[in-house]
Every structure is written in structure tokens, then in C-alpha cells.
PADRENPA-251624 format. One record per residue (C-alpha): residue number from 0; x, y, z. Coordinates in nm, 2 decimals, padded with zeros to 4 digits. Layout:
PT   resi        X        Y        Z
PT    NUM        X        Y        Z
...
***
This chain:
PT   resi        X        Y        Z
PT      0   -00.07    01.35   -02.01
PT      1   -00.25    01.02   -02.03
PT      2   -00.44    00.82   -01.76
PT      3   -00.15    00.57   -01.73
PT      4    00.07    00.86   -01.60
PT      5   -00.17    00.91   -01.31
PT      6   -00.17    00.54   -01.24
PT      7    00.21    00.54   -01.23
PT      8    00.20    00.81   -00.96
PT      9   -00.05    00.61   -00.76
PT     10    00.14    00.29   -00.79
PT     11    00.47    00.45   -00.70
PT     12    00.30    00.57   -00.38
PT     13    00.11    00.25   -00.30
PT     14    00.23   -00.04   -00.51
PT     15   -00.04   -00.30   -00.59
PT     16    00.20   -00.58   -00.49
PT     17    00.10   -00.52   -00.13
PT     18   -00.28   -00.54   -00.18
PT     19   -00.45   -00.84   -00.02
PT     20   -00.50   -01.15   -00.24
PT     21   -00.88   -01.13   -00.20
PT     22   -00.89   -00.77   -00.33
PT     23   -00.96   -00.63   -00.68
PT     24   -00.74   -00.33   -00.72
PT     25   -00.60   -00.13   -01.01
PT     26   -00.76   -00.04   -01.34
PT     27   -01.12   -00.16   -01.33
PT     28   -01.29    00.02   -01.62
PT     29   -01.16    00.21   -01.92
PT     30   -00.85    00.27   -02.13
PT     31   -00.53    00.36   -01.96
PT     32   -00.40    00.52   -02.28
PT     33   -00.68    00.78   -02.30
PT     34   -00.57    01.15   -02.27
PT     35   -00.64    01.28   -01.92
PT     36   -00.91    01.55   -01.88
PT     37   -00.95    01.56   -01.50
PT     38   -00.94    01.34   -01.19
PT     39   -01.22    01.28   -00.94
PT     40   -01.12    01.12   -00.61
PT     41   -01.38    00.93   -00.41
PT     42   -01.42    00.67   -00.13
PT     43   -01.68    00.47   -00.33
PT     44   -01.78    00.48   -00.70
PT     45   -02.16    00.52   -00.71
PT     46   -02.38    00.64   -01.00
PT     47   -02.39    00.99   -00.83
PT     48   -02.01    00.99   -00.83
PT     49   -02.00    00.91   -01.20
PT     50   -02.25    01.19   -01.26
PT     51   -02.02    01.42   -01.06
PT     52   -01.73    01.32   -01.28
PT     53   -01.92    01.40   -01.59
PT     54   -02.03    01.74   -01.45
PT     55   -01.66    01.82   -01.36
PT     56   -01.53    01.70   -01.70
PT     57   -01.32    01.43   -01.52
PT     58   -01.26    01.11   -01.72
PT     59   -01.07    00.94   -01.44
PT     60   -01.22    00.83   -01.11
PT     61   -00.97    00.73   -00.84
PT     62   -01.17    00.53   -00.59
PT     63   -01.06    00.38   -00.26
PT     64   -01.31    00.09   -00.27
PT     65   -01.34   -00.11   -00.59
PT     66   -01.69   -00.10   -00.75
PT     67   -01.62   -00.44   -00.91
PT     68   -01.53   -00.68   -00.63
PT     69   -01.67   -01.01   -00.76
PT     70   -01.70   -01.13   -01.12
PT     71   -01.96   -00.97   -01.34
PT     72   -02.14   -01.21   -01.58
PT     73   -02.37   -00.94   -01.72
PT     74   -02.37   -00.57   -01.75
PT     75   -02.74   -00.49   -01.80
PT     76   -02.79   -00.22   -01.54
PT     77   -02.99   -00.44   -01.31
PT     78   -02.77   -00.38   -01.00
PT     79   -02.60   -00.07   -00.87
PT     80   -02.26   -00.21   -00.97
PT     81   -02.38   -00.28   -01.33
PT     82   -02.53    00.07   -01.36
PT     83   -02.20    00.23   -01.25
PT     84   -01.99    00.03   -01.49
PT     85   -02.24    00.08   -01.78
PT     86   -02.26    00.46   -01.72
PT     87   -01.88    00.49   -01.69
PT     88   -01.83    00.30   -02.02
PT     89   -02.10    00.51   -02.20
PT     90   -01.93    00.83   -02.09
PT     91   -01.57    00.71   -02.15
PT     92   -01.48    00.74   -01.79
PT     93   -01.20    00.52   -01.64
PT     94   -01.22    00.38   -01.29
PT     95   -00.92    00.29   -01.08
PT     96   -00.93    00.14   -00.73
PT     97   -00.64    00.14   -00.47
PT     98   -00.81   -00.02   -00.16
PT     99   -00.58   -00.26    00.04
PT    100   -00.27   -00.14   -00.14
PT    101   -00.33    00.18    00.05
PT    102   -00.44    00.00    00.36
PT    103   -00.10   -00.17    00.38
PT    104    00.10    00.14    00.31
PT    105    00.28    00.31    00.60
PT    106    00.15    00.65    00.49
PT    107   -00.19    00.51    00.39
PT    108   -00.54    00.47    00.55
PT    109   -00.43    00.40    00.90
PT    110   -00.17    00.67    00.91
PT    111   -00.44    00.91    00.80
PT    112   -00.65    00.80    01.10
PT    113   -00.35    00.85    01.33
PT    114   -00.29    01.20    01.20
PT    115   -00.65    01.29    01.25
PT    116   -00.62    01.17    01.61
PT    117   -00.28    01.33    01.65
PT    118   -00.11    01.01    01.75
PT    119    00.27    00.99    01.78
PT    120    00.53    00.70    01.79
PT    121    00.35    00.52    01.51
PT    122    00.43    00.16    01.40
PT    123    00.26   -00.11    01.19
PT    124    00.01   -00.33    01.38
PT    125    00.03   -00.64    01.15
PT    126    00.34   -00.64    00.93
PT    127    00.28   -00.81    00.59
PT    128    00.49   -01.12    00.54
PT    129    00.70   -01.20    00.24
PT    130    00.76   -00.83    00.14
PT    131    01.14   -00.84    00.16
PT    132    01.36   -01.02   -00.09
PT    133    01.73   -01.08   -00.11
PT    134    01.95   -01.07   -00.42
PT    135    02.29   -01.24   -00.43
PT    136    02.51   -01.18   -00.74
PT    137    02.87   -01.20   -00.84
PT    138    03.06   -00.94   -01.04
PT    139    03.42   -00.89   -01.15
PT    140    03.61   -00.72   -00.87
PT    141    03.67   -00.40   -01.06
PT    142    03.30   -00.37   -01.15
PT    143    03.16   -00.45   -00.81
PT    144    03.12   -00.09   -00.70
PT    145    02.95    00.01   -01.02
PT    146    02.70   -00.27   -00.99
PT    147    02.64   -00.20   -00.62
PT    148    02.57    00.17   -00.68
PT    149    02.33    00.08   -00.96
PT    150    02.14   -00.16   -00.73
PT    151    02.12    00.11   -00.46
PT    152    01.99    00.36   -00.72
PT    153    01.72    00.12   -00.82
PT    154    01.60    00.10   -00.46
PT    155    01.79   -00.20   -00.32
PT    156    01.96   -00.18    00.02
PT    157    01.68   -00.01    00.22
PT    158    01.64   -00.16    00.56
PT    159    01.40    00.02    00.79
PT    160    01.55    00.37    00.84
PT    161    01.88    00.28    00.67
PT    162    01.98    00.30    00.30
PT    163    02.27    00.17    00.09
PT    164    02.29   -00.15    00.29
PT    165    02.48   -00.45    00.14
PT    166    02.73   -00.72    00.22
PT    167    03.03   -00.82    00.01
PT    168    03.30   -01.07    00.01
PT    169    03.56   -01.17   -00.24
PT    170    03.65   -01.50   -00.41
PT    171    03.73   -01.67   -00.74
PT    172    03.47   -01.75   -01.00
PT    173    03.52   -02.00   -01.28
PT    174    03.35   -02.05   -01.61
PT    175    03.42   -02.21   -01.95
PT    176    03.25   -02.05   -02.25
PT    177    03.13   -02.29   -02.51
PT    178    03.14   -02.22   -02.89
PT    179    02.81   -02.04   -02.89
PT    180    02.90   -01.80   -02.61
PT    181    03.00   -01.44   -02.64
PT    182    03.22   -01.39   -02.34
PT    183    03.32   -01.04   -02.24
PT    184    03.60   -01.19   -02.03
PT    185    03.79   -01.51   -02.10
PT    186    03.81   -01.72   -02.42
PT    187    03.58   -01.98   -02.58
PT    188    03.67   -02.34   -02.48
PT    189    03.91   -02.23   -02.20
PT    190    03.84   -02.25   -01.83
PT    191    03.87   -01.90   -01.69
PT    192    03.94   -01.79   -01.33
PT    193    03.81   -01.45   -01.23
PT    194    03.85   -01.25   -00.91
PT    195    03.49   -01.17   -00.82
PT    196    03.30   -00.99   -00.55
PT    197    02.99   -01.15   -00.41
PT    198    02.72   -00.88   -00.35
PT    199    02.42   -00.93   -00.13
PT    200    02.14   -00.67   -00.10
PT    201    01.78   -00.68    00.02
PT    202    01.49   -00.50   -00.16
PT    203    01.11   -00.45   -00.14
PT    204    00.94   -00.71   -00.35
PT    205    00.76   -00.46   -00.58
PT    206    01.11   -00.34   -00.70
PT    207    01.22   -00.68   -00.84
PT    208    01.20   -00.60   -01.21
PT    209    01.37   -00.26   -01.16
PT    210    01.65   -00.42   -00.95
PT    211    01.71   -00.69   -01.22
PT    212    01.71   -00.43   -01.50
PT    213    01.98   -00.24   -01.31
PT    214    02.18   -00.55   -01.26
PT    215    02.17   -00.67   -01.62
PT    216    02.24   -00.32   -01.75
PT    217    02.56   -00.26   -01.55
PT    218    02.70   -00.61   -01.53
PT    219    02.94   -00.69   -01.81
PT    220    02.89   -01.07   -01.82
PT    221    02.68   -01.23   -02.10
PT    222    02.52   -01.46   -01.84
PT    223    02.48   -01.29   -01.50
PT    224    02.48   -01.53   -01.21
PT    225    02.23   -01.43   -00.94
PT    226    01.97   -01.57   -00.71
PT    227    01.66   -01.41   -00.54
PT    228    01.50   -01.55   -00.22
PT    229    01.20   -01.42   -00.02
PT    230    01.29   -01.34    00.34
PT    231    01.08   -01.39    00.66
PT    232    01.21   -01.07    00.81
PT    233    00.95   -00.83    00.94
PT    234    00.90   -00.52    00.73
PT    235    00.85   -00.22    00.95
PT    236    00.68   -00.01    00.68
PT    237    00.43   -00.25    00.51
PT    238    00.13   -00.40    00.68
PT    239   -00.22   -00.34    00.80
PT    240   -00.33   -00.14    01.10
PT    241   -00.12    00.10    01.31
PT    242   -00.02    00.15    01.67
PT    243    00.03    00.50    01.81
PT    244    00.01    00.70    02.13
PT    245   -00.16    01.02    02.25
PT    246    00.07    01.29    02.37
PT    247   -00.11    01.27    02.71
PT    248   -00.32    01.00    02.85
PT    249   -00.70    01.06    02.90
PT    250   -00.98    00.89    03.07
PT    251   -01.20    00.64    02.88
PT    252   -01.49    00.89    02.87
PT    253   -01.26    01.17    02.74
PT    254   -01.12    00.92    02.49
PT    255   -01.46    00.82    02.35
PT    256   -01.58    01.19    02.33
PT    257   -01.25    01.28    02.16
PT    258   -01.28    00.99    01.92
PT    259   -01.64    01.08    01.83
PT    260   -01.54    01.45    01.76
PT    261   -01.22    01.39    01.57
PT    262   -01.36    01.11    01.35
PT    263   -01.68    01.30    01.29
PT    264   -01.91    01.00    01.38
PT    265   -02.26    01.00    01.51
PT    266   -02.20    00.69    01.72
PT    267   -01.91    00.50    01.88
PT    268   -02.00    00.14    01.98
PT    269   -01.76    00.02    02.24
PT    270   -01.69   -00.27    02.48
PT    271   -01.71   -00.25    02.86
PT    272   -01.52    00.04    03.01
PT    273   -01.24   -00.07    03.25
PT    274   -01.17    00.24    03.45
PT    275   -00.82    00.27    03.30
PT    276   -00.65    00.56    03.13
PT    277   -00.61    00.56    02.75
PT    278   -00.26    00.63    02.61
PT    279   -00.16    00.37    02.36
PT    280   -00.41    00.27    02.09
PT    281   -00.43    00.07    01.77
PT    282   -00.63    00.17    01.46
PT    283   -00.75   -00.02    01.16
PT    284   -00.97    00.14    00.90
PT    285   -01.26   -00.07    00.77
PT    286   -01.35   -00.41    00.90
PT    287   -01.10   -00.50    01.17
PT    288   -01.23   -00.77    01.39
PT    289   -00.96   -01.01    01.27
PT    290   -00.70   -00.79    01.43
PT    291   -00.84   -00.79    01.78
PT    292   -00.58   -01.06    01.89
PT    293   -00.30   -00.85    01.74
PT    294   -00.41   -00.54    01.93
PT    295   -00.43   -00.73    02.25
PT    296   -00.08   -00.87    02.20
PT    297    00.05   -00.52    02.13
PT    298   -00.07   -00.42    02.48
PT    299   -00.28   -00.12    02.36
PT    300   -00.54    00.04    02.58
PT    301   -00.79    00.07    02.30
PT    302   -00.85   -00.06    01.95
PT    303   -01.03    00.16    01.70
PT    304   -01.19    00.00    01.40
PT    305   -01.52   -00.08    01.24
PT    306   -01.78   -00.35    01.15
PT    307   -01.75   -00.53    01.49
PT    308   -02.02   -00.79    01.54
PT    309   -02.20   -00.86    01.87
PT    310   -01.97   -01.15    01.97
PT    311   -01.66   -00.96    01.87
PT    312   -01.70   -00.73    02.17
PT    313   -01.66   -01.03    02.41
PT    314   -01.31   -01.07    02.27
PT    315   -01.20   -00.76    02.46
PT    316   -01.19   -00.98    02.77
PT    317   -01.12   -00.68    03.00
PT    318   -00.78   -00.63    02.83
PT    319   -00.86   -00.33    02.62
PT    320   -01.15   -00.11    02.49
PT    321   -01.29   -00.20    02.15
PT    322   -01.43    00.11    01.97
PT    323   -01.63    00.07    01.65
PT    324   -01.66    00.41    01.48
PT    325   -01.82    00.29    01.16
PT    326   -01.67    00.17    00.83
PT    327   -01.72    00.49    00.63
PT    328   -01.61    00.71    00.93
PT    329   -01.29    00.52    00.97
PT    330   -01.19    00.57    00.60
PT    331   -01.35    00.90    00.53
PT    332   -01.02    01.10    00.52
PT    333   -00.86    00.86    00.27
PT    334   -00.98    01.06   -00.03
PT    335   -00.84    01.38    00.12
PT    336   -00.50    01.21    00.15
PT    337   -00.51    01.09   -00.21
PT    338   -00.60    01.44   -00.34
PT    339   -00.31    01.59   -00.14
PT    340   -00.07    01.33   -00.28
PT    341   -00.18    01.37   -00.64
PT    342   -00.19    01.75   -00.61
PT    343    00.18    01.75   -00.53
PT    344    00.26    01.52   -00.82
PT    345    00.02    01.67   -01.09
PT    346   -00.01    02.05   -01.11
PT    347   -00.15    02.10   -01.46
PT    348   -00.48    01.90   -01.43
PT    349   -00.78    01.95   -01.21
PT    350   -00.80    01.71   -00.92
PT    351   -01.15    01.72   -00.77
PT    352   -01.24    01.59   -00.42
PT    353   -01.58    01.42   -00.45
PT    354   -01.86    01.59   -00.26
PT    355   -02.09    01.29   -00.29
PT    356   -02.18    01.13    00.05
PT    357   -02.13    00.76   -00.02
PT    358   -02.20    00.64    00.33
PT    359   -02.48    00.38    00.31
PT    360   -02.53    00.38    00.68
PT    361   -02.76    00.65    00.83
PT    362   -02.82    00.73    01.20
PT    363   -03.16    00.83    01.34
***
């Protein structure tokens, strides 16, 4: 097994197509074609984590946060980032980061928070735009079913909780092959009329190359007529943040104590208590102040996130409780989720959960 095989598993789970534009995800350091020795999974890649990988004979570090976020002009060991990269290269260790690709996944960071808090009736807080595409193509009538099934097998036709979704109608296609053409139907220099079926399917944007390969492989025409457009439809399964509900409502004090215990945090910073029960909440791992308006529009009783500034708390405006549990604390279970996923997929290599505490924030 090589490192690329692990990357394939990770990107099948959380495609990089859905990472935010500002992010730096994917392979950051190393050779994807190296033979795999072992995998270390961490929230952050620090020097101590690289040392831990060396100690455990792991030549692949799967990190949630990318150690290289901005461009590096030098690698001299002057900064902690440079020291990590330098040590990884010296010891032939590959570093891969998944970050916002996992943030935007339905079973990603925010789902892990929801599971920790035992929330039910989960849905995406901010669906990501432009994640659904539509393919329209035309096939000879007697080939239409074969083409349609191939597109479904490649992943097309999934809409929410439904699969094998498509629309078809019949008509007549025309074409006139020139002298350089190699027509599978019709003759060169003659206008041909063919009974065709128009097939329309939607698909997730990360599947485009796979969908087109299925189309070209099963379609008999030398030149396949098709078009792809990006839809504005809301994707129910891709986006950042998550909404969920507690099985039973609780008081604000009970909620804050429960949150502190379940999320294993030494401190919960919160906005003014309103004397209301807490039932429906929104969560967003990491820095989530930008999503306060979305949480308010969703009508939640509380919004759980991190890195709120002083003036952010005023934005609660007596509409909900804002609860800042800390950046590390909000994402701490991410590495456990990644280990669980990789363990199911890879059974013949060691997958090590990093024991290094990478939280830079300490409480007195």
C-alpha cells in the first residue's frame, strides 16, 4: 500500500472540492507514491507530533489543520512552521491536511460535535452553493437505458435521500458526418435522422470527471453531445455548521453545565442568559462568528462555536445564547472520527491516534 491509497480513502470520504477557497488542504509535504509504514492522525502538526510519528514508525501524518497555510519563502527552521516542515522532510514523513473539506461534510466536524452532545434531527446550517451540477445528454433510443444506468453507477442521480433520479424525453436528432468522421451510425456525407432519448441527471460536483468517463465509455457516438451547468439548488448534505435538537429541553444553566462537561472544556464564554429553555441549537467547530446571523435566522435557542470577540456577543441581541467553548475544544474529537473512518477502510496498517496535546490555549 502506498500513501496515495490512504489519500484516496480520505478524499472519497471528504472530497477536497468542498474545501473553502481560502484553505490549503491536501498533500502538503512528501511523496504520495512512498510505501506506507503507518498513519498518525492529529488535530495539528507540531514538532512534537512529528517526533511522535517517528517514534511510532508512521511516515504519514493526517492532520485536520494545515501546518502550511500561507506561502513559505524560506525553510530555515526559524519559525515553528518551518521547523515542522524541515523535520518532516528530513525524516521522509508525508503531511496531509483535510481541514474545511471535513468542515463542510455532513459526517464531518460538526456532526462529530452533534454526536458528542447527542443531538438529533440534524441538518446543515449554511449549505454550500454551487455543489450540484446537471448533465444533459442525448443517446440513441435503444442505448438510453444503458447510458442512464452507467451514469447512476458513477454517482449521478442522487438528490437528498433519493437515488436513481433522472428525466427523459424522446425526439429526433440529426447529424451529417464529414469525410474525416468515423460514425457508428449513419454514413459520411449523408444527413442522418436518429430516434434519441434526452437524459437529464444531477450530480455532486466532485464526481464530474467520473460521470463524464461513464458517459463516454457507454455512449456509442464518436462525438457525444452533452452540456453541464451548475445549479443554484440547495444541497442538503454539503455545507458548514449544523443544526440539531436535544431529546429534551433544558434550562440555560443546565445547558451550559452539560456543554462544559460533554465538550471537556475548562471555560464556556457566553452571552446574556435570557431565562428561556434550550432545545434547538446550532454548532460550528472552529471560528464561527460569521455564522451568527445564520443561527439567528434558523431560530435556534443557542449557537455553540469558538473564537468569538467581545463585540460578537452583542450580536446575540436577546434572540439566542452564544456559547464559545474554545477552538481546540470544538474540534478535539475530529481526529477520533478520522481514526474511526480509516480503521474501517484500512485493516493491515497501524493507525495511531496522536496523544500530543496541541492546544495552544491554557487556562489558569
